[in-house]
TIKOL-430299 format. One line per 4 residues: their letters; for each residue x, y, z of N, C-alpha, C, O, CB. Coordinates in steps of 0.02 Angstrom, whole numbers. Each point is the difference from the previous one (the first is absolute). Glycine has a CB too. Layout:
N
a = X Y Z X Y Z X Y Z X Y Z X Y Z ~ ...
***
This chain:
292
xxxx = -2100 785 -4412 66 -25 17 11 -64 -37 -48 -33 -20 45 87 133 ~ 64 -72 -124 14 -62 -37 60 -34 30 38 31 38 -87 18 -143 ~ 58 -113 88 56 -38 24 -19 -71 5 -54 -20 -22 96 117 85 ~ 2 -138 -35 -16 -70 10 -39 -6 64 27 8 55 76 -46 -118
xxxx = -167 22 56 -43 2 58 -13 72 19 -7 43 -44 50 -155 84 ~ -45 127 24 -10 68 24 59 20 44 17 -37 46 -143 24 -52 ~ 157 70 -7 60 19 38 -13 15 73 47 3 40 -3 41 -145 ~ -107 -35 123 -14 16 70 -25 -61 39 -24 7 56 -3 109 -90
xxxx = 32 -175 4 -24 -60 33 42 -15 62 62 1 -2 -104 -46 -108 ~ 7 30 164 34 -17 63 17 -75 1 -26 -37 -42 -35 130 102 ~ 103 -115 -13 16 -72 4 -61 -44 7 2 -58 -20 106 90 71 ~ -161 -6 -21 -61 -41 8 -41 -6 -63 -48 -37 -2 46 72 120
xxxx = 22 3 -170 -36 -5 -63 -53 53 -9 -39 -4 -48 61 -115 51 ~ -24 168 41 -51 52 -4 27 61 -36 54 25 16 -106 -66 89 ~ 15 64 -153 20 59 -38 -35 61 30 -61 5 -3 78 -74 -103 ~ 22 115 135 -30 56 35 -16 59 -45 -31 49 22 93 -85 77
xxxx = -42 32 -162 -9 59 -44 -73 12 -17 -17 54 -25 129 -75 -21 ~ -156 -27 60 -69 8 -20 -43 35 53 -54 25 -15 67 -128 -52 ~ 12 106 127 -45 20 54 -26 71 -7 -57 14 19 119 -92 53 ~ -22 123 -99 -23 69 -4 -52 13 -53 -51 31 14 161 0 26
xxxx = -99 -56 -101 -43 17 -56 -64 -39 -2 -53 28 -13 153 2 -49 ~ -98 -96 76 -59 -39 -12 -19 -46 58 -45 -41 -7 74 47 -112 ~ 5 0 175 -14 -41 58 4 -75 -17 -40 -40 24 -34 132 21 ~ 122 -109 -87 9 -70 -20 71 -21 16 47 38 -13 -134 -27 -78
xxxx = 96 -70 118 67 -26 10 9 -60 -46 -48 -36 -14 51 77 135 ~ 58 -52 -143 13 -54 -48 45 -52 33 48 16 35 -60 63 -132 ~ -4 -141 84 43 -56 21 13 -43 -61 -44 -9 -42 -2 11 162 ~ 106 -29 -126 13 -43 -57 46 -57 19 39 4 47 -55 93 -123
xxxx = 10 -150 38 42 -59 8 36 -12 -66 -32 -12 -51 -45 -39 139 ~ 143 55 -88 38 -5 -62 3 -72 -26 24 -11 -56 43 109 92 ~ -89 -146 3 3 -69 -24 -66 -22 -32 0 -36 -49 83 12 139 ~ -139 46 -62 -64 -20 -30 -29 53 -46 -53 -9 -29 32 -61 130
xxxx = 57 127 -107 -20 52 -47 -69 29 17 -37 20 -45 106 -75 -43 ~ -85 57 150 -65 26 21 8 68 32 37 8 48 -80 -125 -32 ~ 7 165 -42 -2 66 31 -66 6 36 -53 -12 -29 128 63 -59 ~ -72 -33 150 -61 5 40 -6 71 26 45 25 33 -40 -147 -1
xxxx = -60 154 -47 -11 69 22 -57 0 51 -53 -27 -12 94 73 -99 ~ -28 -15 166 -50 0 53 -21 71 16 43 43 14 4 -149 33 ~ -111 120 -49 -24 65 21 4 5 76 -6 -51 35 -70 59 -136 ~ 85 53 125 6 9 73 -65 -17 35 1 -23 57 84 112 -76
xxxx = -142 -79 -16 -64 -12 35 -43 -51 -36 -53 -19 26 58 135 17 ~ 16 -138 -101 -46 -40 -41 24 -71 -13 38 -29 39 -74 133 -90 ~ 12 -131 -4 14 -69 -17 69 -9 -31 31 48 -24 -152 -65 10 ~ 143 -45 14 64 -16 -30 -10 -10 -75 -49 -31 -22 90 -22 130
xxxx = 7 79 -148 -2 -10 -71 65 -33 -22 51 9 32 -127 92 -48 ~ 74 -138 -37 60 -35 -24 9 11 -75 -48 0 -38 35 -86 130 ~ 75 95 -112 18 7 -70 58 -46 -15 50 1 37 -91 119 -40 ~ 38 -159 -49 54 -44 -19 42 34 -53 -27 32 -46 -41 -134 73
xxxx = 133 96 -22 45 32 -49 62 -43 -6 7 -52 32 -50 168 -4 ~ 89 -94 -71 63 -35 -7 43 10 63 -13 44 41 8 -30 -167 ~ 55 -56 132 43 2 59 37 67 5 33 19 -48 -20 -144 41 ~ -18 160 63 31 66 6 77 -2 2 32 52 -4 -134 -17 64
xxxx = 130 -95 -54 74 -3 -1 27 1 -71 61 5 -10 -65 -69 117 ~ -41 58 -157 24 -2 -69 -24 59 -42 30 16 -51 -29 -139 61 ~ -52 156 11 -27 55 -40 -5 64 42 -11 -3 60 -52 -79 -131 ~ 71 137 38 -7 65 33 -73 19 2 -37 -11 -47 152 46 9
xxxx = -135 -6 93 -70 20 9 -5 75 8 40 32 34 -66 -142 18 ~ -24 136 -83 -14 71 6 -65 6 38 -52 -26 -22 113 55 -87 ~ -59 4 164 -59 2 44 -30 70 0 36 50 -4 13 -142 75 ~ -113 95 -67 -33 65 7 -64 -9 40 -40 -44 -15 89 85 -93
xxxx = -57 -1 158 -61 -2 39 -52 45 -33 16 55 -21 49 -79 127 ~ -125 0 -109 -54 40 -28 -54 7 52 4 -30 54 23 -7 -172 ~ -77 74 102 -51 17 49 -38 -61 26 -5 -51 -33 -5 161 -21 ~ -16 -102 113 -47 -46 30 29 -70 5 52 -11 30 -145 80 -74
xxxx = 56 -119 14 15 -70 14 43 -32 -54 12 -61 3 -118 55 59 ~ 129 43 -111 31 -31 -58 76 4 1 29 49 24 -131 -21 -89 ~ 134 -79 39 73 -2 -7 16 -20 -71 -32 -44 -29 49 14 152 ~ 32 63 -152 20 -17 -68 74 -14 0 38 33 36 -129 39 -86
xxxx = 113 -120 11 71 -15 -2 20 -16 -72 -41 -20 -41 38 -23 159 ~ 67 53 -132 26 -11 -68 64 -41 3 54 28 5 -106 80 -44 ~ 47 -174 37 60 -42 3 35 -1 -67 -29 -19 -51 -24 -51 139 ~ 117 91 -89 40 -2 -60 -30 39 -58 9 -19 -58 30 -90 95
xxxx = -75 163 -22 -30 41 -52 -68 -25 -22 -33 35 -40 146 -8 4 ~ -136 -84 59 -66 -26 -17 -49 22 53 6 -19 58 44 -80 -118 ~ -99 138 39 -47 28 49 -54 -51 15 -37 -21 -44 59 137 3 ~ -25 -137 103 -52 -47 21 -66 35 11 -3 61 2 90 -133 50
xxxx = -139 34 -45 -66 29 12 -6 23 72 37 -22 44 -87 -52 -132 ~ 3 119 99 -9 26 68 -24 -57 46 -36 -45 -21 9 160 -25 ~ 48 -110 106 -18 -51 49 -73 9 19 -24 56 8 142 -62 35 ~ -154 -49 -37 -71 2 18 -8 -15 74 40 -35 30 -72 1 -147
xxxx = -22 60 145 -18 -19 68 -17 -74 -2 -42 -21 -39 -1 138 68 ~ 76 -156 12 -10 -73 -4 -63 -21 36 -18 28 51 141 -43 -58 ~ -157 -34 -21 -58 -30 31 13 -74 8 43 -28 -34 -121 114 -16 ~ 43 -118 95 5 -72 6 -35 -32 -59 -39 32 -35 44 -25 162
xxxx = 10 -71 -138 -32 -36 -55 -75 -1 9 -38 8 -48 140 -78 34 ~ -124 61 76 -72 -1 13 -33 67 -16 -55 2 -26 75 -86 115 ~ 15 139 -74 -27 66 -16 -5 11 -75 -51 24 -24 100 19 130 ~ 3 -62 -143 -2 9 -72 -54 -42 -32 -32 21 -48 154 4 50
xxxx = -133 -85 24 -54 -42 -26 -67 33 13 -44 1 -44 112 -104 65 ~ -76 132 39 -63 35 16 -9 61 -46 -55 14 -22 64 -53 142 ~ 45 75 -133 -3 58 -44 -23 -20 -70 -44 31 -30 135 25 96 ~ -59 -109 -92 -16 -22 -68 -72 -27 -5 -35 13 -49 156 -40 31
xxxx = -143 -10 69 -67 -29 -2 -53 55 4 -48 0 -39 92 -105 92 ~ -36 151 -6 -52 51 9 -10 41 -63 -57 12 -20 85 -7 141 ~ 26 17 -153 -9 39 -60 -7 -44 -62 -22 25 -52 88 66 105 ~ -47 -155 -49 -17 -46 -54 -75 -9 -6 -27 -2 -55 136 -56 72
xxxx = -142 53 40 -73 -2 1 -29 64 -31 -48 -2 -38 50 -72 141 ~ 28 130 -85 -22 64 -28 8 2 -75 -42 27 -35 72 28 142 ~ 25 -83 -133 12 -1 -72 -53 -42 -36 -25 20 -53 148 -6 73 ~ -139 -71 9 -51 -43 -30 -68 34 0 -36 -1 -50 99 -100 87
xxxx = -81 132 19 -64 35 4 -2 60 -47 -52 16 -29 41 -53 147 ~ 67 71 -126 1 60 -43 -9 -17 -73 -27 40 -38 101 15 121 ~ -51 -115 -105 -12 -21 -69 -75 -8 -11 -27 24 -50 139 -83 46 ~ -145 24 50 -72 -9 -6 -35 68 3 -48 12 -37 56 -126 90
xxxx = 16 158 -9 -31 66 6 8 41 -63 -47 35 -20 69 -39 141 ~ 37 1 -152 12 37 -62 -48 -22 -55 -30 41 -34 151 -29 66 ~ -129 -77 -39 -46 -26 -51 -72 23 15 -36 21 -45 111 -121 27 ~ -95 95 81 -68 18 19 -16 73 -14 -51 15 -31 56 -103 118
xxxx = 39 133 -66 -16 71 -7 2 22 -74 -40 43 -20 86 -22 135 ~ -1 -50 -154 3 19 -71 -62 -25 -37 -28 35 -41 154 -39 46 ~ -147 -58 11 -61 -27 -32 -61 41 20 -42 17 -42 93 -132 42 ~ -56 131 64 -57 40 23 1 70 -30 -52 28 -18 51 -93 124
xxxx = 61 94 -113 6 66 -30 -19 -2 -74 -32 46 -26 122 -17 108 ~ -71 -83 -116 -16 -7 -71 -75 -6 -11 -25 21 -53 135 -76 35 ~ -146 29 66 -73 -6 -6 -33 69 -4 -54 6 -29 59 -113 92 ~ 27 158 -35 -26 67 -3 16 34 -67 -32 49 -18 44 -41 143
xxxx = 36 -35 -160 20 29 -64 30 70 6 -1 38 -48 -87 -105 -2 ~ 116 83 108 29 66 12 76 -5 -1 29 -33 43 -130 67 26 ~ 134 -1 -117 73 -3 -3 35 24 63 52 -26 18 -62 42 -140 ~ -19 34 156 29 25 62 2 -55 53 50 -9 35 -90 126 -63
xxxx = -15 -153 34 -3 -54 48 49 -55 -17 38 -24 43 -159 51 -22 ~ 120 -48 -83 43 -56 -21 74 18 12 37 -41 28 -122 6 -114 ~ 105 94 66 70 21 7 20 7 73 52 -26 21 -60 84 -131 ~ -34 -23 148 19 13 70 1 -64 42 44 -8 42 -94 122 -53
xxxx = 1 -159 1 0 -61 39 54 -49 -24 25 -40 40 -147 55 -20 ~ 140 -12 -84 56 -41 -24 65 24 32 42 -41 20 -102 21 -129 ~ 69 86 115 60 27 33 1 -21 73 52 -22 25 -52 120 -103 ~ -57 -91 112 -3 -19 70 16 -74 11 42 -17 42 -128 106 -25
xxxx = 54 -133 -55 11 -72 8 71 -20 -16 28 -44 33 -146 26 -61 ~ 148 49 -22 69 -16 -19 49 21 55 46 -38 17 -76 51 -137 ~ 21 46 147 46 23 53 -8 -42 63 48 -12 37 -53 128 -83 ~ -56 -139 60 -11 -44 57 38 -65 -8 33 -24 46 -146 75 -28
xxxx = 108 -80 -78 36 -63 -13 75 10 2 36 -43 27 -132 5 -98 ~ 121 93 43 72 12 -1 29 5 71 54 -24 14 -67 82 -124 ~ -25 -25 154 25 7 69 8 -69 33 52 -14 29 -107 127 -21 ~ 4 -154 -12 3 -65 33 49 -47 -34 33 -40 34 -151 55 2
xxxx = 124 -11 -101 48 -43 -36 72 19 19 39 -44 17 -121 31 -111 ~ 98 77 91 69 21 15 17 -14 73 57 -20 15 -65 108 -103 ~ -39 -79 133 13 -14 71 11 -74 11 46 -20 37 -115 119 -5 ~ 28 -140 -63 7 -73 7 68 -24 -25 33 -39 33 -157 27 -45
xxxx = 144 35 -47 63 -20 -29 59 26 41 51 -34 8 -104 32 -121 ~ 47 63 140 53 28 41 14 -44 61 57 -12 17 -90 127 -56 ~ -20 -139 71 9 -40 60 14 -73 -15 28 -36 42 -102 115 17 ~ 54 -103 -118 7 -71 -15 67 -18 -32 23 -57 6 -145 53 -20
xxxx = 153 52 -21 62 -15 -36 60 16 45 7 56 23 -64 -31 -133 ~ 101 -74 121 57 11 45 60 33 -33 42 29 34 -80 -128 27 ~ 43 97 -128 58 28 -34 7 75 16 -48 37 -12 36 -122 -80 ~ 70 108 118 7 70 22 -13 51 -55 -32 51 11 113 -92 72
xxxx = -55 28 -143 -8 48 -54 -74 5 -21 -27 55 -7 144 -80 -33 ~ -149 -33 31 -71 0 -18 -42 32 55 -48 35 -12 67 -139 -58 ~ 1 90 132 -37 27 58 3 76 0 -50 33 15 75 -138 51 ~ 33 132 -83 8 73 -1 -45 31 -54 -31 52 11 149 -64 32
xxxx = -120 -21 -101 -42 26 -55 -74 -1 20 -36 48 -11 120 -89 -73 ~ -105 -15 113 -71 -5 19 -17 45 60 -57 19 8 57 -136 -52 ~ 50 133 84 -13 48 54 -16 68 -29 -45 35 24 121 -99 53 ~ -38 84 -128 -14 64 -33 -70 -1 -31 -38 47 8 161 -32 -32
xxxx = -139 -70 -10 -67 -6 -30 -54 0 53 -54 28 -10 104 -92 -85 ~ -36 33 152 -48 -2 55 -16 71 24 -58 17 9 101 -130 25 ~ 9 153 -24 -10 68 23 -32 44 -53 -43 42 15 142 -56 59 ~ -79 4 -137 -30 37 -55 -75 -15 -5 -40 44 -14 151 -45 -48
xxxx = -128 -63 73 -70 -21 -7 -45 32 52 -60 6 -11 100 -113 -35 ~ -12 128 102 -41 34 50 -26 66 -28 -59 16 6 125 -70 88 ~ -21 92 -126 -21 62 -32 -52 -14 -54 -50 35 -6 162 15 29 ~ -100 -102 -63 -46 -17 -54 -69 -19 27 -51 21 -27 148 -59 -42
xxxx = -98 -1 123 -65 -21 27 -39 58 29 -61 5 -10 110 -116 34 ~ -15 156 12 -36 57 29 -32 42 -56 -59 17 3 138 -15 96 ~ -38 14 -149 -27 38 -57 -52 -40 -38 -50 27 -23 158 35 15 ~ -96 -127 1 -48 -42 -36 -66 -7 35 -52 -4 -32 148 -57 -14
xxxx = -95 58 113 -62 -5 38 -42 63 -7 -61 -4 -4 119 -72 85 ~ -25 133 -83 -37 63 -7 -27 10 -71 -47 39 -11 118 9 101 ~ -41 -81 -139 -17 13 -70 -76 -9 -14 -29 45 -31 144 -83 -1 ~ -148 -16 53 -72 -5 -12 -40 54 36 -49 26 -27 64 -148 12
xxxx = 5 139 76 -35 53 36 4 66 -40 -51 34 -7 78 -90 117 ~ 32 72 -135 10 64 -33 -28 2 -71 -26 51 -22 127 -36 92 ~ -94 -71 -107 -21 0 -70 -71 -23 -12 -28 11 -54 145 -32 27 ~ -147 -11 77 -69 -22 -7 -47 43 42 -48 29 -26 88 -146 5
xxxx = -26 122 86 -46 35 45 9 76 -1 -49 37 5 49 -138 66 ~ 62 125 -76 13 72 8 24 34 -64 25 56 1 3 -80 117 ~ -37 -10 -175 27 27 -62 -31 67 -18 33 43 -29 -12 -159 -9 ~ -84 126 54 -35 61 -18 15 58 47 -20 57 -13 -69 -128 -36
xxxx = 124 57 104 16 55 47 76 11 1 27 34 -43 -129 -61 113 ~ 136 -2 -20 72 12 7 40 -63 -12 60 -3 14 -84 94 67 ~ -9 -143 -108 33 -64 -7 62 0 -44 50 -31 17 -160 -17 0 ~ 107 83 -73 57 1 -46 61 34 31 56 -21 -10 -136 22 -86
xxxx = 68 52 134 55 35 34 32 -45 53 61 -4 5 -119 115 -26 ~ 16 -145 59 26 -44 52 36 -61 -31 50 -23 26 -142 61 52 ~ 65 -61 -133 33 -56 -36 70 21 -21 48 -38 9 -160 -3 -50 ~ 119 100 13 66 25 -22 46 9 60 60 -15 -4 -113 72 -94
xxxx = 26 -33 154 41 13 59 26 -65 30 60 -6 15 -126 109 8 ~ 22 -152 -14 21 -62 34 48 -40 -44 47 -31 27 -156 28 34 ~ 100 4 -126 46 -36 -43 67 36 -8 52 -32 -10 -150 -15 -50 ~ 97 113 66 63 38 -2 43 -17 61 60 -10 -6 -116 103 -57
xxxx = 24 -95 121 36 -18 61 25 -72 -5 56 -15 21 -126 95 46 ~ 29 -125 -94 20 -69 -6 60 -8 -46 47 -37 16 -166 3 3 ~ 119 69 -75 57 -4 -47 63 27 32 54 -29 -8 -133 40 -88 ~ 73 45 132 59 28 35 27 -49 51 60 -10 6 -105 126 -24
xxxx = 0 -147 56 21 -49 50 32 -61 -32 49 -27 28 -140 66 45 ~ 65 -60 -129 29 -58 -35 71 15 -23 44 -43 6 -159 8 -43 ~ 126 94 11 67 19 -23 50 -2 59 55 -25 -7 -105 99 -83 ~ 29 -48 147 43 -1 59 15 -72 22 56 -17 18 -103 128 18
xxxx = -4 -154 -38 9 -69 21 48 -37 -46 41 -40 22 -156 42 27 ~ 109 10 -114 41 -36 -48 73 19 6 44 -42 -5 -142 36 -72 ~ 111 71 88 69 23 -1 30 9 70 61 6 7 -86 50 -113 ~ -15 -56 157 26 8 69 -48 -31 49 -31 34 40 91 72 -72
xxxx = -67 -173 28 -52 -33 38 7 8 76 -50 1 35 42 -82 -128 ~ 70 87 118 9 2 73 14 70 27 8 8 61 35 -124 -69 ~ -39 166 -34 20 66 23 -58 41 28 10 46 40 80 -49 -123 ~ -151 -12 62 -57 42 19 -56 -43 30 -58 10 -17 88 72 -73
xxxx = -13 -128 134 -49 -46 27 -54 36 41 -59 -14 -8 147 -75 9 ~ -67 135 41 -49 37 41 -43 44 -44 -61 5 10 139 -7 87 ~ -47 35 -146 -38 42 -46 -50 -42 -39 -56 22 -12 153 58 3 ~ -77 -139 -11 -45 -44 -38 -60 -20 43 -56 -2 -24 153 -40 -43
xxxx = -84 26 130 -55 -19 45 -49 57 8 -61 -11 -1 138 -67 61 ~ -51 139 -53 -44 59 5 -39 9 -65 -59 17 1 140 38 80 ~ -47 -65 -138 -33 7 -65 -56 -51 -8 -53 16 -26 160 29 -23 ~ -94 -107 71 -52 -52 -4 -62 22 39 -56 -4 -25 145 -85 13
xxxx = -78 111 73 -56 19 43 -36 62 -27 -62 3 1 122 -52 97 ~ -22 98 -122 -30 61 -28 -42 -16 -61 -56 25 -7 152 42 51 ~ -69 -108 -89 -38 -20 -59 -63 -39 20 -53 9 -29 159 -12 -38 ~ -98 -41 116 -56 -42 21 -58 40 27 -58 -21 -6 139 -68 29
xxxx = -67 146 8 -53 40 30 -16 62 -41 -29 49 25 64 -90 87 ~ -17 39 -175 -16 55 -45 -75 9 -8 -24 55 -17 131 -75 -44 ~ -144 -33 73 -73 3 -7 -32 52 45 -55 24 -14 57 -145 -17 ~ 32 138 85 -28 50 46 -13 66 -37 -48 36 15 108 -90 82
xxxx = -17 71 -145 -7 62 -37 -62 0 -45 -26 53 -18 150 -40 21 ~ -147 -72 -19 -58 -5 -45 -62 -25 36 -46 -26 -32 124 6 -63 ~ -80 26 160 -54 -31 39 -69 26 -21 -46 -40 -9 126 28 104 ~ -87 77 -102 -66 27 -18 -24 -25 -67 -58 -17 -8 84 119 75
xxxx = 20 -104 -116 -19 -25 -66 -16 -74 2 -44 -24 -36 117 112 -16 ~ -38 -125 94 -12 -72 5 -69 -13 31 -36 -45 -21 159 25 32 ~ -141 59 39 -65 -8 32 -56 10 -51 -52 -32 4 100 70 106 ~ -37 8 -156 -51 15 -50 -2 -51 -57 -49 -3 -37 63 123 65
xxxx = 38 -161 -35 4 -45 -58 2 -74 17 -14 -42 -43 71 134 -14 ~ -39 -109 118 9 -70 19 -46 -17 58 -6 40 47 126 -37 -86 ~ -153 -61 38 -41 -21 56 39 0 66 61 -10 0 -129 -59 -79 ~ 33 79 133 32 4 66 42 -62 15 54 6 28 -149 64 11
xxxx = 70 -128 -58 37 -62 13 67 -2 -37 49 -27 25 -159 -32 -8 ~ 111 88 -76 62 2 -38 52 44 32 60 -16 0 -125 -5 -102 ~ 43 77 131 46 44 35 27 -33 63 59 6 16 -121 94 -62 ~ 17 -135 82 22 -36 59 53 -52 -18 50 -7 35 -163 25 17
xxxx = 102 -54 -107 49 -50 -22 67 31 -17 52 -28 16 -146 -41 -60 ~ 92 127 12 63 35 -17 39 19 62 60 -13 4 -114 56 -108 ~ 20 -13 153 35 22 61 19 -60 43 53 1 32 -116 107 -36 ~ 22 -159 7 17 -59 40 61 -36 -29 43 -22 38 -164 9 -5
xxxx = 124 8 -99 58 -30 -32 63 40 15 52 -29 15 -124 -16 -105 ~ 67 111 88 57 42 17 22 -9 72 59 2 15 -98 80 -99 ~ -10 -94 128 16 -11 71 38 -66 9 46 -4 41 -148 69 -8 ~ 84 -116 -71 37 -64 3 72 10 -22 46 -22 34 -152 -41 -56
xxxx = 116 96 -34 68 12 -25 41 40 51 56 -18 17 -99 15 -136 ~ 13 57 144 36 44 46 15 -35 66 55 7 27 -110 91 -80 ~ 7 -136 78 11 -37 62 54 -52 -7 37 -14 48 -154 34 -18 ~ 122 -50 -89 51 -51 -11 71 27 1 47 -37 13 -130 -23 -78
xxxx = 90 125 52 67 31 1 33 -8 68 62 -5 4 -100 88 -90 ~ -1 -85 139 27 -10 67 41 -64 3 55 -1 28 -153 64 22 ~ 71 -116 -79 35 -64 1 56 -2 -52 50 -34 10 -156 -21 29 ~ 98 92 -93 52 3 -52 66 27 29 54 -25 -18 -143 41 -69
xxxx = 85 34 131 60 30 28 21 -32 66 52 18 27 -84 88 -83 ~ -6 -154 81 14 -32 65 47 -59 -12 -21 -58 2 -92 94 45 ~ 177 -21 -59 49 -51 -19 10 -54 52 15 -57 -17 40 143 -49 ~ -62 -70 129 15 -48 53 -54 -53 8 12 -52 30 53 140 27
xxxx = -124 -74 -83 -56 -47 8 6 -57 -49 2 12 -61 -75 82 101 ~ 77 -157 -16 2 -56 -47 -62 0 -45 -55 14 22 122 -81 61 ~ -56 51 -146 -53 -2 -50 -35 68 -9 -58 3 -20 42 -124 49 ~ 52 174 -14 -31 67 -8 -18 14 -72 -52 30 -14 118 10 111
xxxx = -24 -64 -143 -14 14 -71 -59 -41 -25 -38 23 -43 160 3 26 ~ -130 -86 43 -57 -41 -18 -65 32 25 -51 -1 -35 123 -102 38 ~ -70 132 56 -58 35 26 -17 61 -43 -58 13 -15 88 -51 131 ~ 22 74 -137 -9 55 -47 -34 -24 -64 -45 34 -26 147 23 73
xxxx = -82 -115 -72 -30 -28 -60 -75 -12 11 -40 12 -46 149 -65 16 ~ -128 29 88 -70 -12 14 -40 65 0 -57 1 -24 89 -102 92 ~ -3 154 -42 -34 65 -2 -7 24 -72 -51 29 -19 98 -2 133 ~ 4 -39 -154 -4 19 -71 -55 -39 -35 -38 29 -40 161 -2 39
xxxx = -128 -91 15 -54 -41 -29 -68 27 21 -45 5 -42 121 -104 43 ~ -83 116 62 -64 26 24 -17 66 -34 -58 11 -20 77 -67 130 ~ 30 100 -118 -12 63 -34 -18 -10 -73 -44 34 -26 123 20 104 ~ -45 -101 -111 -13 -13 -71 -70 -28 -10 -36 22 -45 157 -43 27
xxxx = -141 -27 60 -66 -30 -6 -54 53 11 -50 2 -36 95 -113 75 ~ -35 153 12 -49 52 15 -8 49 -58 -56 17 -20 83 -28 141 ~ 28 34 -149 -2 45 -58 -31 -34 -60 -40 30 -37 141 29 80 ~ -84 -122 -54 -27 -36 -58 -76 -4 4 -34 13 -49 141 -79 41
xxxx = -133 48 67 -73 -5 7 -33 68 -8 -54 5 -30 70 -103 107 ~ 16 150 -50 -29 67 -8 -3 21 -73 -50 28 -22 94 1 134 ~ 9 -43 -150 1 17 -71 -49 -42 -40 -36 26 -43 156 8 55 ~ -122 -99 2 -43 -45 -38 -74 13 12 -40 -1 -47 131 -84 52
xxxx = -109 98 58 -71 5 18 -28 71 -5 -60 9 -11 79 -105 85 ~ 24 147 -66 -27 67 6 27 51 -51 -31 51 -11 17 -76 130 ~ 71 11 -149 27 46 -49 -14 -24 -71 -23 39 -42 113 -6 122 ~ -78 -96 -93 -10 -27 -67 -73 6 -24 -11 20 -57 106 -98 78
xxxx = -144 62 21 -70 4 -24 -28 71 -3 -50 11 -33 34 -124 80 ~ 49 161 -12 -28 67 6 1 35 -68 39 -17 -44 -2 23 163 ~ -81 43 -126 -3 38 -63 62 44 -6 21 30 49 -146 -31 -46 ~ 154 4 -62 58 42 -12 -21 71 -9 43 43 -10 16 -138 -42
***
C-alpha cells in the first residue's frame, strides 16, 4: 500500500494493517520523523526515516521479524532486531576475542601443517583457519558498526560465514583423515550444500531463515554418516572433540532463538566460542598429526 503515512492509521497513531501478515503494529510521529514498529510479543524496534507528511511511503510486510519500506522510491535497509547498547558491546567483544584467537589459530595450524610437508594438510587447514577467522570477523563488525547499510552487508557476511565455517571445519577431517575412504565424496557434498546456502543468503537473507537453521544443523551433524570411517581413522579423543563441539553449537541455538531473554545473542556467542575451541583442539591434536 502507499500514501502519505499509512491510510489505515487510527487517531492514536496505530497502524492496524500489519496485524494480519506479520503481527507488527506501526506507530509514527510526523514531527520527529520516527517510525516505531512493535512486535506483538517481542522487542521494540525503531527505524528513522524522512517526515511522512512530505514523502510518500510504500509499505510491505514480509515474513517473520522483518519490515521493509521505500520512502519516495528509495528502498531502505531491512529493519534489524534492536539490541541495547550493552548487548551490542557484549556481542562485539565476545566475537572480537574469537577473531583475535582465530588469527593465532590460523597461523599455528598452517605452520604445523607445513612441517608435515603434505599439500592436503596445508590446504585443508588453511581453509579451516580462514573460514574460522572470517566468521568471527564478520560477526564482530556486524555488531560493532552502527551504520544501517554497513550493518546489513555484514549481517549477510555473518550468515554466509556460518556455512563457510561448517564446511571449513569438516575439510581437514575429509581431506586428511578420510581421504582414502569416503572423504572426497563428503567434502563435495558439504561444500555443495554450503554454496547453495550462501546463494540463498546473498539473494534472500530473510526469506529462508528456518530452512537455513535446519541446513546449519544438518551440515553440522553430517559426521554421523561417516562415523565408522572416522573411528577407523581418527583417535577416539578427536571424535569426542568433534561431537562435543557440535553439541556446543547445537545447544547454543536454544539461546539464539530465545528473543525475550536479555543478552541471549551474547550467550549464543559464548556457545559458538566453546564449539570453535573444542573443534580447534580436536583438529590440532588428533587430526593434523595423524597419518594421512
